[in-house]
N, C-alpha and C positions, 0 to 999 in steps of 0.2 A: 609452418613454411610450404608456400605451393612452388612448384618446379615452373621452368620456362614455358613449357606446354600449356600449364595451367594460366600461367600469366597470358599467353597468347590468347586463350581461351576467352578469359574474362574481357580482354580488350576487345576481342570481337563482338563479345554481347554486350559490353557497354554503348559501343556504338550503334549496334543494332536497336538497342532499347531506348537509352536517353538520348541518343542522336537523333531520334524520330519525334522528339518532343519540341514543340515551336515554342515561339516566344520566351525563350530563355535567355538571360543577359550574361554577359561574361562574368561578372561577379557571382552569378547564381551557379553557373557551369563549374567555375573554379571551386566552389563550394562542394558541390556534388563530387567533383573528381578527387578533391583532397579526400572526402570520406571514402571514396573507391579506393585509393590507394592506401590510406593510414588506417581507416577504420575507427577513429575516435567519434563515436556518437554522440558525446557530450559536446565536443566541439562543433560538431556538425549543426547540433540544435542551438547552440548559443549564438552562431552566425546568423539564424532566423532569415536565411536568404532564400531558402528553397526547401520545405520542411514536407516531404512525401513520404508516405508509409511505405511505398514500393520500395524507394531508394532506401530508406532506413532498414527495412527488412532484409534485402537481398544484395545491396551493393557492397557491404563491408568485406575485407579479404579475410576476415578470421572465420573459420570453419570448424566452430565448436558449438555444443548446444547452450552452454553457461553465457558465451557472448551472444548468441542468437537471441537468448531470452531476454538479456540486458539490453539490448538494442531494440526490441519490440517495445519493452517496458518503457524504456526512455521516452521513446517517440510516441507512443499513444499517451503518456503523461502530459506530455507537453501539449499535443493536439486536443486532448479532451480539455485542457485547461484554457487554450486559445482558439476555440471554435471558430471566432471571428477576424482572427490574425489575416492579414492579407496573402501572408506566405505560407498559410496552412492550407496544403492540397488534399486534405481529407474531405473530397467531395461526396456529399450525402444525398445529392438531390434522387429522389424516389427510392433510395434506401434507408434503412435505419442505421444506426452506429453499429449495432450487432451483425446486421447484413454486411455491412462494409467490412466489418473485422473479417468475416468468413470468406467473403470475394477475395481479399488481400491474399490470402493463403493459398487460395485457387491459382494464383500465380506463380506457385512452384511448377506449373506447368505451361507457363507463358514465357515470354522472352526474360523477365525479371529472373524465373527460377533457374535459367540455364547459367547463371552466374554463380551457381552452387555444383560444386563437384559431385559426380553421380553419388558416390558412397555417403557425403554428407546431406545430399538430396533425400536418400532413402531415412535417414537419421532423424532429419527435419519432419518427415511426413508422419514417421510412427510416432514421433513425440507430439506432434498436432493431432493426429486423427486416430492413433492408436493402431493396433495390427488387425483388428476386425471392426467393421461398423458398429458404433453406438449412437442411436438416434439422438440421444439426449447428453452427450457428451459435452463437457464444459471444456473450453480453452485451458490448457494447462499453464497458459502464461496469464496471470492476472494482474490488472492493474490497481495496485491496493489503494492507491492515493484516491481513486475514483469508485472503488468497490465495483470495478467493472471486469467480469468473468463471464464472457458471453458464451453461447451456444456455437460450436465450432462449425457443424454442417447445418447450414440453413437451406441449401439446394442439393438434396441427395441424387436428384436425377442428372444435374448438371457434374456433379463430383464423379458419378458413375460414368458417364458418357465421356466424361475427358479421360478416364482411365480406359475406356473402350477404345477411344482414339489411339492413344498410345500402344496399347497391346496389338491393335488392328496394324499399326503401321510397322511396329517391330516384327511381327509376322508376315506381312504381305507386301511391305513398300519397297520398290526396286527403282524409283527415280529421285532417289535422295540427292540434294545438290551436294558439293563438294564438302562443305563445311559438316553438314550431318554425317557424311561417309567418315570424314575425318575423325569426328568425336564421338559418332554412334549415340546421337542423342535420344534414340528411342529405346535403348539398352535400359534405362534407368525405371522403366515401366515393369519389367519384369519381376523384380522383387515385391512389387506390390500385388502380385496376383491373387495373394490370399486375401487382402482386404476387398479387392475386386469382386471375389466370389461370395463375399459375406455381403457385399452391398447390392449386388445385382439382382437378387430376388426381391429386394425390398423396396425397387422405385416404383413409381406410379405405373400401373398397368397399363394405362393410356399409351405409354411409350411404345407398346407393342400392338395397338389397334391396327387393323387393316387400312381403315381410312386414315390417310396422311393430312397432318394439320399443317397449315400454312406457319409461318415463321412469326406471326402477329397474334397466334392463338392464345388467347386469354383465360386463366383460371382465377376465379372469385375477383374478375375485375382488374387483374394484372397480368401483363403480356409474360408469357413463358418462352421458354426455348423448345417445346415440344418439336416444333417442325424440325429444327436441326438435331435434336436428340433423336428422332426417329429414324431420319436419314442415316445418322453415325451407327446406330443400332442394327438397324437393315443390313448396311454394309458389311460389318463385322460378323453377323450371325451367318449371312451368305457366303462370305468368304470361308469361315470357319469350317463350313458344311461342303467347301468345294464349289461353289457356285461363284463364276467370275463376274466381276463389275463390267458395265459398259465399256468403260476405258479399257480395261484387260481384255476384252472380246475384240475391240477395234485395234488391238497391237497385236492380235492374231493367236491369244491364248485361249484355250478351251478350259482352263482351270487356273484359280489363282496362285502365283508362284509362293511357295513356302521357304521362308527365310530359316527356320529353325523347325525342323520335323518333329524331333523328339517333345520340344514344347507345345508345339500344335496339338499333338495326339494327347499329352496331358491334359492341355486346358479345354480341349473338346470333351474330353472324357470327365472332367471334374464338373463342366456345366451340366452335362447329363446327368450326372449325380445330385444335381440341386434340384429344390422343390419350388418351380416357378409358378406364377399366377397361369391361369387356363388361357389368358391372351397370348402369352408368349408362345405356346405349342400350337395355338392357331396359326401365328405368324410363320412359325418355323415350316409347319405343313405347306403354308402356302408359298414360302419361298422355294422349298424343294419342289413343288409342283410347277411353279411358274419359272422358275429358272432367273436368269439375268433380268429378265423383264420386270419381275416382281419385285425388285429392289426399289424402284420409284414407280409402282403402281399403287394407285389408290381405289380401294373398293367399298 
């Protein structure tokens, strides 16, 4: 049972997430809302009105791992059996089914993921990803009817930098809107610190290059997120080492504000204890030497 505050929280995020979906009919919205309020995954699928893996995974009001696994299995069983059904929202353009499966769980950190309370969010993360990074980890949820059990992390750089953004905002962000202040949406990243420390040394060393890539940089003929990832990593490292961002300087600050001094010291010391690629240490030296300008400087 979820309390009234949780009910209000879920309603806000329902409006934030599904409310931005275009071209939804009244019947489709009714089917999704019924699932949002009651959580009967089998009725939701039986309706065949708007079968979306994000909705099936995150919208139900039940916050236990057994029900979570059940709804993922039921939804994917239907979607894999009905890939050409007009109401199957499993969009696979430019993505394999395995990549799509992985990307859906990345929405633990998007608007759909905020439908999960913090404690359950942490439980789901550890069930899906484990407590430490495993490059060959398979999904613990297997779609037995299709012998479908894909690798769960297909984009480690993206997962790592998503965790970086959350930890960065938890530590340094001060301009949160009223909703984020009320519900402390960044607090959920702190329990994932151990996982972050295990994956951070394993990401592509190009993420630490002194040359900044643009957002359309390609690897093996496929567009990557290196440009975005580099910017996020630089901002995080700089602030962790006391270097303010350009916006912070414009606000009259000569150092980043720290929201949790004890955790800041712990995280910095933990990262100093990691064995990182040479490119990381060159970037750190560059940022310390260049200061704020180095965050956006390409050499």
